[in-house]
C-alpha positions as CSV (number, residue, x, y, z in Angstrom):
1,X,211.9,49.2,-102.9
2,X,212.6,52.6,-101.6
3,X,214.5,52.4,-98.4
4,X,216.3,54.6,-96.0
5,X,220.2,54.5,-96.4
6,X,222.7,53.1,-94.0
7,X,221.3,49.6,-92.9
8,X,219.6,50.2,-89.6
9,X,220.3,54.0,-89.4
10,X,216.6,54.7,-89.5
11,X,216.3,53.6,-85.9
12,X,219.5,55.3,-84.6
13,X,218.4,58.6,-86.2
14,X,215.0,59.5,-85.0
15,X,214.5,62.1,-87.6
16,X,215.3,59.4,-90.3
17,X,212.8,57.0,-88.6
18,X,210.0,59.6,-88.5
19,X,210.6,60.4,-92.2
20,X,210.1,56.7,-93.5
21,X,207.3,56.5,-96.0
22,X,204.2,54.7,-94.7
23,X,201.9,52.7,-96.9
24,X,198.3,52.9,-95.5
25,X,195.8,51.4,-98.0
26,X,195.2,49.5,-101.2
27,X,192.7,49.7,-104.1
28,X,192.4,47.1,-107.0
29,X,190.8,48.0,-110.2
30,X,187.7,46.2,-111.3
31,X,189.5,44.2,-114.0
32,X,192.4,43.3,-111.6
33,X,195.2,44.9,-113.7
34,X,195.9,48.0,-111.5
35,X,196.7,48.2,-107.8
36,X,197.1,51.6,-106.2
37,X,198.3,52.4,-102.7
38,X,198.0,55.4,-100.5
39,X,201.5,56.4,-99.1
40,X,202.2,59.0,-96.3
41,X,205.4,60.8,-96.4
42,X,206.8,64.0,-94.8
43,X,205.5,67.4,-96.1
44,X,207.8,69.7,-97.8
45,X,208.5,71.6,-94.6
46,X,208.9,68.5,-92.4
47,X,206.1,69.4,-90.0
48,X,203.4,67.1,-91.2
49,X,202.5,63.9,-93.2
50,X,200.9,64.2,-96.6
51,X,199.4,61.1,-98.4
52,X,200.1,60.6,-102.1
53,X,198.8,57.7,-104.5
54,X,201.2,55.2,-106.0
55,X,200.6,52.5,-108.7
56,X,201.9,49.2,-107.7
57,X,202.7,46.4,-110.2
58,X,200.3,43.4,-109.3
59,X,202.8,41.2,-110.9
60,X,205.6,42.5,-108.9
61,X,207.9,43.2,-111.8
62,X,207.9,47.0,-112.1
63,X,208.8,49.5,-109.6
64,X,206.0,51.7,-108.1
65,X,205.0,54.7,-110.0
66,X,203.8,57.9,-108.2
67,X,200.5,59.0,-109.5
68,X,199.5,62.2,-107.5
69,X,201.6,64.9,-105.7
70,X,200.1,68.0,-104.0
71,X,200.6,69.9,-100.7
72,X,197.1,68.8,-99.5
73,X,197.7,65.1,-100.4
74,X,195.3,62.4,-101.6
75,X,193.7,59.5,-99.9
76,X,190.9,57.0,-100.1
77,X,191.6,55.5,-103.6
78,X,188.9,53.4,-105.3
79,X,188.4,52.4,-108.9
80,X,185.3,52.6,-111.0
81,X,184.4,49.9,-113.6
82,X,185.8,52.0,-116.5
83,X,189.2,52.3,-114.8
84,X,188.6,55.8,-113.4
85,X,190.5,56.3,-110.1
86,X,188.5,58.2,-107.6
87,X,190.1,59.7,-104.5
88,X,189.8,62.4,-101.8
89,X,191.8,65.7,-101.6
90,X,191.6,69.1,-100.2
91,X,193.8,70.6,-102.9
92,X,192.1,73.6,-104.5
93,X,190.8,73.6,-108.2
94,X,189.9,76.5,-110.4
95,X,190.5,79.1,-107.6
96,X,187.7,77.7,-105.4
97,X,187.8,78.2,-101.7
98,X,188.9,75.2,-99.6
99,X,185.8,73.6,-98.3
100,X,187.5,70.4,-97.1
101,X,188.2,67.2,-99.0
102,X,186.5,67.0,-102.5
103,X,185.9,63.9,-104.7
104,X,188.3,63.8,-107.6
105,X,188.4,61.6,-110.6
106,X,191.6,60.4,-112.4
107,X,190.8,58.7,-115.7
108,X,193.1,56.2,-117.3
109,X,194.4,58.8,-119.5
110,X,194.2,62.5,-118.7
111,X,194.3,64.8,-115.7
112,X,192.4,64.6,-112.5
113,X,189.2,66.6,-112.1
114,X,186.9,67.4,-109.4
115,X,183.7,65.2,-109.4
116,X,182.0,66.5,-106.2
117,X,182.4,69.0,-103.4
118,X,180.5,69.3,-100.2
119,X,180.5,72.2,-97.7
120,X,182.9,71.0,-94.9
121,X,184.3,68.2,-97.1
122,X,183.5,64.6,-97.9
123,X,184.7,61.9,-95.4
124,X,184.7,58.8,-97.6
125,X,183.8,57.4,-101.0
126,X,183.0,54.1,-102.7
127,X,182.0,52.9,-106.1
128,X,179.6,50.2,-107.3
129,X,181.6,47.4,-109.0
130,X,179.5,46.9,-112.0
131,X,177.5,50.1,-112.5
132,X,179.9,52.9,-111.4
133,X,177.4,54.4,-109.2
134,X,179.1,56.6,-106.6
135,X,178.5,57.0,-102.9
136,X,180.0,59.3,-100.5
137,X,179.7,60.3,-96.8
138,X,179.4,63.9,-95.8
139,X,177.6,66.0,-93.1
140,X,174.2,67.8,-93.0
141,X,173.5,70.3,-90.4
142,X,170.0,69.9,-88.5
143,X,167.3,71.2,-90.8
144,X,169.2,70.8,-94.0
145,X,167.7,68.4,-96.6
146,X,170.6,68.6,-99.0
147,X,174.1,70.0,-99.6
148,X,172.8,73.3,-100.8
149,X,170.8,74.0,-97.7
150,X,173.7,72.6,-95.5
151,X,176.1,75.1,-97.1
152,X,173.8,78.0,-96.4
153,X,173.3,77.0,-92.7
154,X,177.1,76.4,-92.4
155,X,177.8,79.9,-93.9
156,X,175.3,81.5,-91.4
157,X,176.9,79.9,-88.4
158,X,180.3,80.9,-89.7
159,X,179.3,84.4,-90.4
160,X,177.8,84.8,-86.9
161,X,180.8,83.2,-85.4
162,X,178.7,80.4,-83.7
163,X,180.3,77.2,-82.8
164,X,177.8,76.0,-80.1
165,X,176.2,72.5,-80.4
166,X,173.0,71.5,-78.8
167,X,173.0,67.7,-77.9
168,X,169.8,65.8,-77.1
169,X,171.3,62.3,-76.9
170,X,174.3,60.2,-77.5
171,X,178.1,60.8,-77.1
172,X,179.3,64.4,-77.6
173,X,183.0,63.7,-78.6
174,X,185.0,61.0,-80.3
175,X,188.9,60.6,-79.8
176,X,189.9,64.2,-80.6
177,X,187.0,66.0,-82.0
178,X,183.5,67.1,-81.1
179,X,180.6,65.3,-82.7
180,X,178.0,67.4,-84.5
181,X,176.2,69.7,-85.1
182,X,176.4,68.1,-88.6
183,X,175.2,64.4,-88.8
184,X,177.0,62.2,-91.4
185,X,174.9,61.2,-94.2
186,X,175.3,58.8,-97.1
187,X,174.9,60.3,-100.7
188,X,174.4,58.3,-103.8
189,X,174.6,59.5,-107.4
190,X,174.1,57.3,-110.6
191,X,177.2,58.9,-112.1
192,X,179.7,61.6,-112.0
193,X,177.3,64.1,-113.4
194,X,174.2,63.0,-111.7
195,X,172.7,64.9,-108.7
196,X,173.2,63.1,-105.4
197,X,170.4,61.4,-103.4
198,X,170.4,61.5,-99.7
199,X,170.2,57.8,-98.9
200,X,170.2,58.1,-95.0
201,X,171.5,59.6,-91.9
202,X,174.2,57.7,-89.8
203,X,173.7,59.6,-86.5
204,X,176.3,61.7,-84.7
205,X,177.6,59.0,-82.3
206,X,179.9,57.0,-84.8
207,X,183.5,57.4,-84.3
208,X,184.2,56.7,-88.0
209,X,181.1,57.3,-90.4
210,X,183.1,56.2,-93.4
211,X,181.6,52.7,-93.8
212,X,179.1,52.9,-96.5
213,X,179.1,50.4,-99.5
214,X,177.2,49.8,-102.6
215,X,175.9,46.6,-104.1
216,X,177.6,45.6,-107.2
217,X,174.7,46.9,-109.5
218,X,174.5,50.1,-107.5
219,X,170.9,49.7,-106.6
220,X,171.3,49.2,-102.9
221,X,173.5,50.9,-100.3
222,X,174.5,49.9,-96.8
223,X,175.8,51.8,-94.0
224,X,176.2,52.0,-90.2
225,X,174.0,54.1,-88.1
226,X,174.4,55.0,-84.4
227,X,171.0,54.7,-82.4
228,X,171.1,56.6,-79.2
229,X,169.3,54.9,-76.3
230,X,167.1,56.4,-73.4
231,X,170.2,55.6,-71.1
232,X,173.8,55.2,-72.2
233,X,173.8,51.4,-72.0
234,X,171.0,51.3,-74.5
235,X,173.1,53.1,-77.3
236,X,173.6,50.8,-80.3
237,X,175.1,50.7,-83.8
238,X,172.9,49.2,-86.5
239,X,173.5,48.4,-90.3
240,X,171.1,49.9,-92.6
241,X,170.3,48.6,-96.2
242,X,168.6,51.2,-98.4
243,X,167.3,51.8,-101.9
244,X,170.1,53.7,-103.5
245,X,167.6,55.7,-105.7
246,X,165.1,56.7,-103.2
247,X,166.9,56.3,-99.9
248,X,164.0,54.2,-98.7
249,X,165.2,51.9,-95.9
250,X,164.8,48.1,-96.7
251,X,166.4,46.5,-93.6
252,X,167.7,47.9,-90.2
253,X,169.6,45.2,-88.5
254,X,170.5,46.0,-84.9
255,X,169.6,45.2,-81.4
256,X,170.5,46.1,-77.8
257,X,172.8,42.9,-77.5
258,X,175.1,43.5,-80.5
259,X,177.2,46.0,-82.5
260,X,177.1,45.6,-86.2
261,X,179.9,47.1,-88.4
262,X,181.9,46.7,-91.7
263,X,179.1,45.8,-94.1
264,X,180.1,44.2,-97.4
265,X,177.8,43.1,-100.2
266,X,178.2,39.5,-101.6
267,X,179.3,39.0,-105.1
268,X,175.7,39.0,-106.5
269,X,174.2,41.6,-104.1
270,X,171.8,39.3,-102.6
271,X,173.2,39.4,-99.0
272,X,175.3,41.4,-96.8
273,X,178.2,40.2,-94.6
274,X,179.3,42.2,-91.6
275,X,180.9,41.9,-88.2
276,X,178.7,41.4,-85.2
277,X,180.1,42.0,-81.7
278,X,178.2,41.0,-78.6
279,X,178.2,43.9,-76.2
280,X,179.9,43.4,-72.9
281,X,178.7,43.3,-69.3
282,X,180.5,43.1,-66.1
283,X,180.2,39.4,-66.2
284,X,180.5,38.7,-70.0
285,X,183.4,40.1,-72.2
286,X,183.1,41.2,-75.8
287,X,182.7,38.5,-78.3
288,X,182.7,38.7,-82.1
289,X,181.8,36.8,-85.2
290,X,180.8,37.4,-89.0
291,X,177.2,37.3,-89.9
292,X,175.4,37.1,-93.3
293,X,172.2,39.3,-93.7
294,X,169.8,37.8,-96.3
295,X,168.4,40.8,-98.2
296,X,165.3,38.9,-99.2
297,X,164.0,38.5,-95.7
298,X,166.5,40.1,-93.4
299,X,167.4,36.9,-91.7
300,X,170.8,36.8,-89.9
301,X,173.1,33.8,-90.1
302,X,176.4,33.3,-88.0
303,X,179.1,32.5,-90.4
304,X,181.8,31.4,-87.9
305,X,180.1,29.6,-85.2
306,X,183.0,27.6,-84.2
307,X,185.8,30.1,-84.7
308,X,187.3,31.1,-81.4
309,X,189.1,34.4,-82.2
310,X,187.6,37.8,-83.4
311,X,187.4,38.3,-87.1
312,X,187.7,41.5,-88.9
313,X,189.1,42.8,-92.3
314,X,186.1,41.4,-94.4
315,X,186.6,41.0,-98.2
316,X,184.0,39.1,-100.4
317,X,185.0,37.4,-103.5
318,X,183.6,38.9,-106.7
319,X,183.3,35.4,-108.1
320,X,181.3,33.5,-105.6
321,X,180.3,33.3,-102.0
322,X,183.8,32.7,-100.7
323,X,184.7,35.1,-97.9
324,X,188.2,36.3,-96.8
325,X,188.9,37.9,-93.4
326,X,191.6,38.5,-91.0
327,X,191.9,37.6,-87.2
328,X,194.4,38.0,-84.4
329,X,196.1,34.6,-83.7
330,X,199.0,33.9,-81.4
331,X,200.9,37.1,-82.1
332,X,200.0,37.3,-85.7
333,X,196.9,38.4,-87.8
334,X,196.6,35.9,-90.6
335,X,194.3,36.1,-93.6
336,X,191.6,33.3,-93.5
337,X,189.4,31.9,-96.3
338,X,185.8,30.8,-95.5
339,X,184.4,28.6,-98.3
340,X,180.6,28.6,-99.1
341,X,180.3,25.4,-97.2
342,X,181.6,26.9,-93.9
343,X,185.1,25.4,-94.0
344,X,187.6,27.9,-92.8
345,X,191.4,27.8,-94.1
346,X,194.2,29.9,-92.8
347,X,196.1,31.3,-95.9
348,X,199.2,33.0,-94.3
349,X,201.7,31.4,-92.0
350,X,203.0,34.7,-90.2
351,X,202.6,38.4,-90.0
352,X,199.6,40.7,-89.7
353,X,197.4,41.8,-92.7
354,X,195.0,44.6,-93.7
355,X,193.5,46.3,-96.6
356,X,192.3,43.0,-98.2
357,X,191.2,43.1,-101.8
358,X,190.2,40.3,-104.1
359,X,191.0,39.8,-107.8
360,X,188.0,39.4,-110.2
361,X,188.3,35.7,-110.4
362,X,188.6,35.2,-106.7
363,X,191.9,33.3,-107.0
364,X,194.3,36.1,-105.9
365,X,194.2,38.5,-103.0
366,X,196.3,41.6,-102.4
367,X,196.9,42.9,-98.9
368,X,199.3,44.9,-96.8
369,X,201.4,42.6,-94.7
370,X,203.3,43.9,-91.6
371,X,204.9,42.3,-88.5
372,X,206.7,43.4,-85.4
373,X,209.8,43.4,-87.6
374,X,208.5,44.7,-90.9
375,X,206.5,47.8,-91.8
376,X,203.3,47.5,-94.1
377,X,204.1,46.4,-97.7
378,X,201.8,45.2,-100.4
379,X,201.7,41.4,-101.0
380,X,200.1,39.1,-103.4
381,X,198.2,36.0,-101.8
382,X,197.1,32.8,-103.5
383,X,193.6,32.3,-102.4
384,X,194.1,28.4,-102.8
385,X,197.2,27.9,-100.8
386,X,197.3,27.4,-97.1
387,X,199.9,28.7,-94.5
388,X,201.8,30.4,-97.4
389,X,204.4,33.1,-97.4
390,X,203.1,35.8,-99.8
391,X,205.1,37.4,-102.6
392,X,206.0,41.0,-101.8
393,X,205.4,43.7,-104.4
394,X,207.8,46.6,-104.9
395,X,206.4,49.7,-103.2
396,X,207.5,52.9,-101.3
397,X,208.4,52.6,-97.8
398,X,210.9,50.3,-95.9
399,X,213.2,51.1,-93.1
400,X,216.5,49.5,-94.3
401,X,217.4,46.0,-94.8
402,X,218.9,45.5,-91.4
403,X,217.2,45.8,-88.0
404,X,219.1,46.7,-85.0
405,X,218.6,43.4,-83.3
406,X,216.5,40.3,-83.5
407,X,213.0,39.1,-82.7
408,X,212.1,36.1,-80.7
409,X,209.4,34.9,-78.3
410,X,209.1,34.4,-74.5
411,X,206.6,31.8,-73.2
412,X,205.7,31.0,-69.6
413,X,202.6,29.7,-67.5
414,X,200.3,31.9,-65.6
415,X,199.1,31.2,-62.1
416,X,196.0,29.5,-63.5
417,X,198.0,27.3,-66.0
418,X,197.1,29.3,-69.0
419,X,200.2,29.4,-71.4
420,X,201.3,33.0,-72.0
421,X,203.3,34.2,-74.8
422,X,205.1,37.6,-75.9
423,X,207.5,39.0,-78.4
424,X,211.0,39.9,-77.2
425,X,213.2,42.3,-79.3
426,X,216.9,41.8,-78.4
427,X,219.4,44.4,-79.4
428,X,222.6,43.6,-81.3
429,X,225.2,42.1,-79.1
430,X,222.9,41.0,-76.2
431,X,224.6,37.9,-74.7
432,X,225.4,36.4,-71.2
433,X,228.6,38.5,-71.3
434,X,226.7,41.7,-72.3
435,X,223.1,41.3,-70.9
436,X,220.8,44.1,-72.1
437,X,218.6,46.3,-69.9
438,X,214.9,45.6,-70.6
439,X,211.9,47.7,-71.3
440,X,208.5,45.9,-70.7
441,X,205.9,47.7,-73.1
442,X,202.3,46.9,-72.3
443,X,199.8,47.3,-75.2
444,X,196.5,49.4,-75.1
445,X,193.1,48.1,-75.8
446,X,193.2,46.2,-73.5
447,X,191.7,43.9,-76.1
448,X,194.5,44.1,-78.7
449,X,197.7,42.2,-79.5
450,X,201.3,43.0,-80.2
451,X,201.3,41.3,-83.6
452,X,202.2,44.0,-86.0
453,X,204.3,47.0,-87.0
454,X,203.5,50.4,-85.3
455,X,204.9,53.6,-85.8
456,X,204.0,55.1,-82.4
457,X,205.3,52.6,-80.1
458,X,207.9,50.9,-82.3
459,X,210.5,48.8,-80.4
460,X,213.4,49.2,-82.8
461,X,214.5,52.6,-81.9
462,X,214.8,51.3,-78.3
463,X,216.9,48.3,-79.5
464,X,219.2,50.7,-81.5
465,X,219.8,52.3,-78.1
466,X,220.7,49.0,-76.5
467,X,217.4,48.0,-74.8
468,X,215.8,44.6,-75.0
469,X,212.0,45.2,-75.4
470,X,209.4,42.7,-74.2
471,X,205.9,43.0,-75.9
472,X,203.6,40.9,-73.6
473,X,200.1,39.7,-74.5
474,X,198.4,39.2,-71.1
475,X,194.8,38.3,-70.2
476,X,192.3,40.3,-72.3
477,X,194.6,40.2,-75.2
478,X,193.1,39.1,-78.6
479,X,194.3,36.1,-80.6
480,X,194.3,33.5,-77.8
481,X,190.6,32.4,-77.8
482,X,187.7,33.7,-75.9
483,X,189.0,32.1,-72.7
484,X,191.8,34.7,-72.5
485,X,189.1,37.5,-72.4
486,X,187.2,35.6,-69.7
487,X,190.1,35.0,-67.4
488,X,190.9,38.7,-67.2
489,X,187.5,40.2,-67.5
490,X,186.3,42.5,-64.8
491,X,189.8,42.7,-63.3
492,X,191.8,45.2,-65.3
493,X,194.5,45.4,-62.6
494,X,194.2,41.8,-61.5
495,X,195.0,38.9,-63.8
496,X,196.5,41.1,-66.6
497,X,198.9,42.5,-64.1
498,X,200.0,39.1,-62.8
499,X,200.3,37.9,-66.5
500,X,202.7,40.9,-67.3
501,X,204.7,40.2,-64.2
502,X,205.0,36.4,-65.0
503,X,206.3,37.3,-68.5
504,X,208.7,39.8,-67.2
505,X,210.0,37.2,-64.7
506,X,210.5,34.8,-67.5
507,X,212.3,37.3,-69.6
508,X,214.6,38.5,-66.7
509,X,215.5,34.8,-66.2
510,X,217.4,34.9,-69.6
511,X,221.1,35.2,-69.3
512,X,221.1,37.9,-72.0
513,X,218.9,40.2,-70.0
514,X,220.1,42.3,-67.1
515,X,217.3,41.9,-64.5
516,X,218.6,44.6,-62.4
517,X,218.0,47.2,-65.2
518,X,214.4,47.0,-66.1
519,X,211.7,49.6,-66.8
520,X,208.0,49.3,-67.8
521,X,205.8,51.5,-69.9
522,X,202.5,51.5,-71.6
523,X,199.9,53.7,-73.5
524,X,196.1,53.9,-73.0
525,X,195.2,50.7,-71.1
526,X,199.1,50.2,-71.1
527,X,199.3,53.4,-69.4
528,X,196.7,52.3,-66.8
529,X,198.7,49.3,-66.4
530,X,201.9,51.3,-65.9
531,X,199.9,53.3,-63.1
532,X,198.8,50.1,-61.5
533,X,202.2,48.5,-61.5
534,X,203.9,51.5,-60.0
535,X,201.5,51.3,-57.0
536,X,202.0,47.6,-56.4
537,X,205.8,47.1,-56.8
538,X,209.0,49.1,-56.8
539,X,211.1,46.4,-58.9
540,X,211.2,48.6,-62.0
541,X,213.9,51.5,-62.3
542,X,211.4,53.8,-64.1
543,X,207.7,53.8,-65.3
544,X,206.5,55.7,-68.3
545,X,202.7,56.2,-68.5
546,X,201.3,57.6,-71.8
547,X,197.6,58.6,-71.8
548,X,197.0,56.3,-68.8
549,X,194.0,56.0,-66.7
550,X,194.6,57.2,-63.1
551,X,191.2,57.7,-61.3
552,X,188.6,55.3,-62.8
553,X,185.8,57.0,-61.1
554,X,186.4,60.4,-62.6
555,X,187.6,58.9,-65.9
556,X,184.3,57.3,-66.7
557,X,182.4,60.5,-66.4
558,X,184.8,62.5,-68.6
559,X,185.7,60.0,-71.4
560,X,184.0,60.3,-74.7
561,X,182.7,56.7,-74.4
562,X,181.1,56.7,-70.8
563,X,178.4,54.3,-71.9
564,X,181.1,51.7,-72.8
565,X,182.7,51.6,-69.3
566,X,179.2,51.8,-67.5
567,X,178.2,48.9,-69.4
568,X,181.0,47.0,-67.9
569,X,181.5,48.4,-64.5
570,X,177.9,49.6,-63.9
571,X,176.7,52.8,-62.3
572,X,179.5,54.4,-60.3
573,X,177.0,55.5,-57.6
574,X,175.6,52.1,-57.0
575,X,178.6,50.0,-57.8
576,X,181.5,52.2,-56.6
577,X,183.5,49.1,-55.5
578,X,184.0,48.0,-59.1
579,X,185.8,51.3,-59.9
580,X,187.7,51.4,-56.7
581,X,189.0,47.7,-56.8
582,X,191.8,48.5,-59.3
583,X,191.9,52.3,-59.4
584,X,195.5,53.4,-59.0
585,X,195.0,56.8,-57.5
586,X,193.7,55.1,-54.3
587,X,197.4,53.7,-53.7
588,X,199.4,56.8,-54.6
589,X,201.3,56.7,-51.3
590,X,202.9,53.5,-52.4
591,X,204.6,55.0,-55.4
592,X,208.5,55.1,-55.2
593,X,209.6,54.7,-58.7
594,X,210.4,57.7,-61.0
595,X,207.8,58.3,-63.6
596,X,207.4,60.0,-66.9
597,X,203.8,61.0,-67.7
598,X,202.9,61.8,-71.3
599,X,199.4,63.2,-72.4
600,X,197.8,65.1,-75.2
601,X,195.3,67.8,-74.3
602,X,193.1,66.8,-77.3
603,X,192.8,63.2,-75.8
604,X,189.1,62.6,-75.3
605,X,189.3,58.9,-74.8
606,X,191.5,59.2,-71.9
607,X,191.0,62.9,-71.0
608,X,194.2,64.8,-70.1
609,X,193.0,65.5,-66.7
610,X,194.0,61.8,-65.8
611,X,197.7,62.6,-66.6
612,X,197.5,66.0,-65.0
613,X,196.2,64.7,-61.8
614,X,198.8,61.9,-61.6
615,X,201.6,64.4,-62.2
616,X,200.2,66.6,-59.5
617,X,200.0,63.8,-57.0
618,X,203.5,62.6,-57.8
619,X,204.9,65.9,-57.0
620,X,202.8,66.2,-53.7
621,X,204.3,62.8,-52.6
622,X,207.8,63.9,-53.7
623,X,208.1,61.2,-56.4
624,X,210.7,62.0,-59.0
625,X,208.5,62.8,-62.1
626,X,208.4,64.6,-65.4
627,X,205.3,65.5,-67.6
628,X,205.6,65.6,-71.3
629,X,202.5,67.6,-72.4
630,X,201.3,68.1,-76.0
631,X,198.7,71.0,-76.1
632,X,197.5,69.9,-79.7
633,X,197.9,66.2,-79.9
634,X,195.3,63.6,-79.0
635,X,195.3,60.0,-77.8
636,X,198.2,59.4,-80.2
637,X,201.2,61.7,-80.9
638,X,201.0,62.2,-84.7
639,X,202.8,65.4,-85.8
640,X,206.4,64.4,-87.1
641,X,208.5,66.6,-84.7
642,X,206.3,65.7,-81.9
643,X,206.9,62.1,-82.6
644,X,210.5,62.5,-82.6
645,X,210.4,64.4,-79.3
646,X,208.2,61.6,-77.7
647,X,210.9,59.0,-78.5
648,X,213.7,61.3,-77.5
649,X,212.3,62.2,-74.2
650,X,211.3,58.6,-73.5
651,X,214.7,57.2,-74.3
652,X,216.7,59.9,-72.4
653,X,214.4,59.3,-69.3
654,X,215.2,55.6,-69.5
655,X,218.9,56.2,-69.9
656,X,218.9,58.4,-66.9
657,X,217.0,56.1,-64.5
658,X,217.8,52.7,-65.9
659,X,221.5,53.2,-67.0
660,X,222.4,56.0,-64.6
661,X,223.5,58.6,-67.2
662,X,223.0,62.3,-67.0
663,X,219.5,63.6,-67.9
664,X,219.6,65.1,-71.2
665,X,216.6,67.4,-72.1
666,X,215.6,67.4,-75.8
667,X,216.7,70.7,-77.4
668,X,213.2,71.8,-78.6
669,X,211.6,71.3,-75.2
């Protein structure tokens, strides 16, 4: 295990915390003998993150071995049936001009070579388990039938210095980038030397187009497609199954009521498993299940009719029709096994899991396990054992053996009788004699859960500074049954707010918490909640709002996903009361609490105008406020030095207003 030195020093030294390696994904060879992880680490100049590939011993006996090392990095590992390791990298080869990420192949013995390039880069790659057929996702400009024509059009635009995009339907942006003018397409090639076949377009509305998969024999390909509607609330996402040789579409599964995503072929290629989410309305929240699409006739079967939480993280057994998936549950995200007869068994007792991959015999799984108190690390799971503690595998990463505090839970009852729970991080030494100041951190989503490790809103640097951190899961949080979505639906600032306050009350009642020194913070929906809280109570010493919604009416017209909010809240011209009912901006005159506003200019989900308008209003009403602005960051603050400044500014603001210390401005600001 590669760890930072000095016990919990990684949390006391923000530079050391930011420098911790981060394990992101796993790939298992077809024969089950090799396991590879993509691991992010600091670049040589310390200003960015670079991903490299490491080989992990599936038996857990040998230390991890680094396989790749370049300034551009390597990601998206996947194995071919002959043991070749394919990955994406933007590193140059043979003096070629950088055209974005290329597809590389690393044989079991020998050096990596370029297999495919595409003007503008390749977004994702997958390989057929049995045949070795390759599939990658890349863009084609309007009018281009293949990569060559796309390259010529792209060069013409570049030479003319044209960046304009003409939209005729659908969303125009996603998170931090413009959609189009190139449309993501799926390309299939029978082998590394074969010419690629364009198997189909995926539309320009997908936030993440890298979702294509091949049947085991490589004869069929499945991918998501965004289908724009006549009006925004008719946009939909379908799953397409096409012939991998001709690109002819066999099935298109999609309708106005559901979103389909995450397709996976069954072991014999006769069916497709994917997640189906029911689109929300003002009266009905999201709901999700897994479905099986029979490729003989296109019929769709619900695989989890009695499962109350939302499934995800699908992995199909290579041996039979057994299915594995993850799902949020009571502050965890366990791995579940669904047997062919429909029986569902929970395989893991605690923690959150991702990047599931199944051994050839279907008896062993590998995954990344993480928790609020543990960063992601590879583990081995016995597919036949319920509620187990998986065996950890030596890998890069880690944050030291000692955390600067302990983790416990807080439970209380909501005003409607629903039992609420949250995580509580307690700093070292917190006691009745030395009660700790409290930070309440509200998660985003809002349909999300505090159930795993996060590098962006990590509670342990705050614990290292002496703060207790409450991580509440109020109404709308995932993992507590569909009832928890229903009880908060249509009232973002209603029941979720009262749940957060109830959990705060229960925490402040503890004798190891100083109820007189409490702050509240949140990002995205959590930032909205921070803005809503500050207009409804002055009980907190400080409020921190990151990427928070301020004016719901103006927000819905500027966000990258207006159709999503209009599905829920309706037309703002005909149903303005739905937007005004819980919009914080209408109550700005009630704000008395000092606020720190944080926003990135490249945030298209919650556009930066929301944070800027809030800051201007606070100044106009003479409320003590600071505005931490990142001109080149998005919804998340991702660059290493910006991350460090985010934590430092946040902590110094807390110290000043909660503890009463002098304000210290970070040196680089």
